[in-house]
N, C-alpha and C positions, 0 to 999 in steps of 0.2 A: 627529400625523406631517403634516407638508404635502408630501408627493410627490408629483411629476410625474403628471398623471394618464394621458399619454400617453408612447407610445415605438416602437420601430421592432422592437415582438414581432409587428405580420402578417406580417413578412418567414417569421417562424421558420411560420406558418401554410401562409405559401404556400407555400413550401420543400419542403414534406412532401406535397404533391400528387403532384411529383414526386422522393420520396422514393426509392421502390424502387431508379430508373435509376441516382440517387445510392448508391443501398447498394451497387449490382454493379461502380460503378466503384471505390468502397472496398475491396472484398473483391479486385477484382482489382490494384490497387494492396500491397494486404499480402500477398499473393501472387507479386507479383513480386518484393517484398523476403524473404521467406523462401522460401528453393527445398529446405529441408530434407525433406525424408519425414519423418511422423511413427510410430512403430506404438506399437500396444497391448500393454505388458509390464508385468509386477514386479509387486510389491504393491497398487499403487493404478492396476490394470490397469481397473477399471468405471468410476472415477472420475477418470482424469488421464490424459494424453497423455506419455510416457515420450520424450522425444528425447538420441537418444545422442550422447556426447560423441566425440573422439578415440580412438585406441584409448590405453591406460593406461598410463605412464612413473613416471620416480621422481617422487616427490611437486616439485609446484613451491617453489621457498626463498621463503623469509620475508623482506623487506627488513631490514638490519639496525637500523631506525631505531626499527620496530614490537616487535622481541624485546626491546628496553631499556626500554620503556614498563609497567610493574608495574602490579598490583591497585591501585587498582578501576576505572581504566579501560581496564586490559586485563582483560577477563573470557573470553577465548578460552582459557586454559590448560584447565579440567577439563569443554571441550566436546570431542564428537570430529568429528575431523579432517575426515571424510569423507564428514560430514553437516550441510549449510547449510538452514536452514530460514528460508524469507523469507517475512513475513507482511503479505500485500497488504493496503491499504486502500482504499477505493474513493477515490478522484479526491486519491490523495497519491501520484502518480507509478508507480502498480504496472504502467502498459501500456511504461512508459519502463525501467523495473527490468527488466522480461522478457524487454524484445527487446533490452536490454545482456547480461543473463546468453546470450541464444540465441546472440549474437555472439562473447561469452568462452568457451564448453563447448568448443568444437574447439580452442581455442587454451590451456586451463589443462585441457582432460582429465578433465573431469566429465561426467555425465549432469545433462539439464534433465528435471525433472518438475513438469508445469503442471495445474492440476484441473481438471477440463472446466467451466465456465460453468452455475451451476445457477438454478432462478426465483429462490429466494433464499439467500443465503450464509447457512450453520449457525455463524455466531459464539458462540453463550453456548451452552454444552452442559454442563447442572449436573449429569446422571446421569453419576458417577461412572464406571461400568463403559462407558461409552462412552466417555469419556476414556481408559479403560485401554484400548480396543481402538485407538483411535484413534494413541496412543502407540507401541502393539505393530507397528501398520501402518506408522506413518512410521521407525519403529526398524527396521524386515526389511531396509531397501536394503542391500545389502554392497557396492555399487562408489561411489566417490565421487558426490555425489547431490548438487544445488541442488534443492530441494524449495518450490512457492509454495501455499499453502493458505490459507483465510482461516479462522483459528478462532484465540478468546481463548488468551491463553498458558495453557500448562498445565506444571506442573512433573513433567517425566521423571524426575529420581530418585524421588518420591515414587510412580510405578509402576516403579519397578526396572529401570529404563533409562538408559542416559546420555544425557545432554543434548547437543541438536544446539547448532550456533552458529548463534543466534539473530540475525536483524537485522528490521529493518521500515525504515520511510519516510512521514511525517509534514508537514502543511505546515499553515498559520495556519489556527485554527478555524473561523474564519469565512470565508475564503477555499474552503476546502473545504464549507461549507454554500452556498458559493454556486453554486459548481461544480457542487456534488451535484442544486441546485435544476434548472438550467438542464441539466446531462448525463439529466435525465428527460425532456425535451423535443427532445433531438436528433436530427433526422431520422435520422441515421445508426445509433443505439444504438438505435433504435424499429424501423427494420429490419433490423438484426441480433439483435434479443430476437425476434423475430416471426420469422424464419430459424428460430432456434434451435428455439422454443416455437411451434410454427404455429396453436395455438389460442390464442395471445394477442390479445385484441383491442388495434388502437390506439385510446391516448385518445380524446379529443371533440378538437373544434375551440378551447373554451372552455381545455381543460386547456391545448394548446397556446399558445394567446395569454396566458396568465397569465404576468405579471412580476412579480417579485420582491417590485416594490413595493407592486403591488396583494395580493398574498396579505399582506403585514405589516398593510395597513390593515384588514382582515377579521380580527376576533377569532375568527369562526368558523372561521378554516381555518385547519386545526392542522398544514398540512403543511408551513409555515417558522414553528412555534411549538416553540420548545425551552425546554420550564419545567423549569428546577430542580426535582428533589425529583420527581420522573415519570421512570419506566422508557422509555429510548429506545433501540432496540436499535441497536446501529452506530455509536455513536459514539467517539472517538478512544481514551481512556482504557478503556472495555472491554475492545479489545486486549489492553491492557498488565496490564489489573487482576485477569482469569481468570474464575471460573464463578460466585464467589460470590454470595450474594442483591442483595446491595448492588453489584454491579461495573454492571448495564446502566442504572443509576442517574442520572438525567443530574445531572451539578454535585453530585454525591457525594463529600465531601472523605475518607471514609474510604478511598473506589474511589482516589483522586486519592492519598492516601497511600501503598496498597498499590499503585498505576502505579508509584510511582516506586521502590519497593524492588526491585519486579522486574525493572526495567530496569539497576537501577544490579548487580543483583545476577547475571541470566543474558544480557541482551541483548548482544553483542558490539559492535554500531554500531546504531543509530538516527536513520538520514539525516534531513537536514532540507530538504524541495523549496527552498525561496529561499534555502539554501544550498548550491546542487548542486556548484560547484567544490570547497567543504570535503569534503562528503557523498564526493565520487569518491575525494577525497585519503585522507582516514581508512578507507574502505573498502578500498582498493588496499592502506593499507599494515597494517591489523589482522586484513584477510581476505582475505590475497595468495593461501591456495590457491585459492579463488573469482575474486578480483577484480585478479591481477596483470593490468597492462595496461587499465584499466577507462579511465582518463582518458583517452585516446589511442583506445582505438575508440570512446567515446561520442562523442569531435570529429568522429572520424573519416567513421562509419556513420550517427549518430544527430541528431544537433545539428544545428536547423533545418529537420526533414523532421517538421510536423506530422500527416502518419499515424503516422509510427514511437514520436511521444511521444503521439498521440491528444489534439490539442486541438481542444478544441472551434470551430469555425467559428463558428456561429450563439449562441454566449454575447456578450449586450451590456456596453456598460457599464453598471455598475449607482449608480443615485443615492446621493451620501456620506451622506445620513442615512438611508437603509434602511439601508448597512450598520455606522454607528455604531448605530442604533435595536438589529439583530441582535447586536449586540458586547455589549449589556449583559449577556446571558444565559448570556453565556459565559467568566466569570470564571474558577471553576477550571479549563477547558480551555485558556482563556488560561497560567494558570499551570504549566502540567505543559508545554505545547509551550515555557515560555521558561525550563524545567529543564531538558528535551531540547536546546533550543539552547544552554545553557551547558555542557550536556555535550558535544556534540560539540565546541565550542571549545577545550572544557579537551583533549579528546582528539588535535584538530589541533594546537595548540601543544605538546601532550607528545610532539610526534614530532621536534621540535628541540628541545626540551628536557626528557627524562624523566624528570629530577629535579624537574619543575616543582610548584610545592606548589601543590595544592588549595584551600588556604583562599581564601576571593573577595576 
């Protein structure tokens, strides 16, 4: 690989010197956007923040177009109408979705439960007894609730509980990997993490200055190495595959097959970050109990706001050769992404032609 040897990454390291000041400004702006007081309550009391919605009245009616869409594109029929489980995936628009749900909770009269940040998200949970406890905890909410918590798919019915309305949001696998790499070096993220966990040490200047091109050129650097056949916790397919031993294996085709099955059977909507307007339309029509008015709310309150959308001001342009080199190991992840994109497109088109053939 003949990547460029120099780039403006020194700016990132230089910015990190006054990072604390930037962080306090960042937090202040966030506080201005969200004036809703939070209270610790409910079954997720020690793990989550519960934000109460407006007083509950009659359920919000679903648009007729979504009611006309039959299975397999519409799988909300067997789910609890009063429980939405959003699986947030790092660097896949989770902050945008959180702020969108915050803006919708009073309008659509539901509570929003957001898991508190952890040092590391527990995505893979192979112990069935822990899965059972988690399912019971999630299922114990009695008021209409939207819950955001990052753990891989669990079959609720196998634990004797009715499944919630499952949704999630993904993005191009390579773009996610690039975003993840530079998110780890973003000054605001580093200071936010240090404020939450004061014993966390700031990374070295060498780490902050490292760019993706340099990382890819060094075969000994495992940070940007996505090797098929090896365990890599947190890749996109794992969130939908579940907790079997093959699910954390990056590029595993058995995991791909299982993830596709799970999505078709249990996920009401898996949105695509690159198809945001289509995602909003599908969410609004397939899950109106929580997303009625989502398109208007997004354009009125979130669009163009870099803080509310959690955009990384410090992510540089990436050499196309680096992106292409990284893409070589994402064959299976890309296949899953294409599958999800096709499904979202079918769900969208079905809104206008409910009897649309599912043949490609």
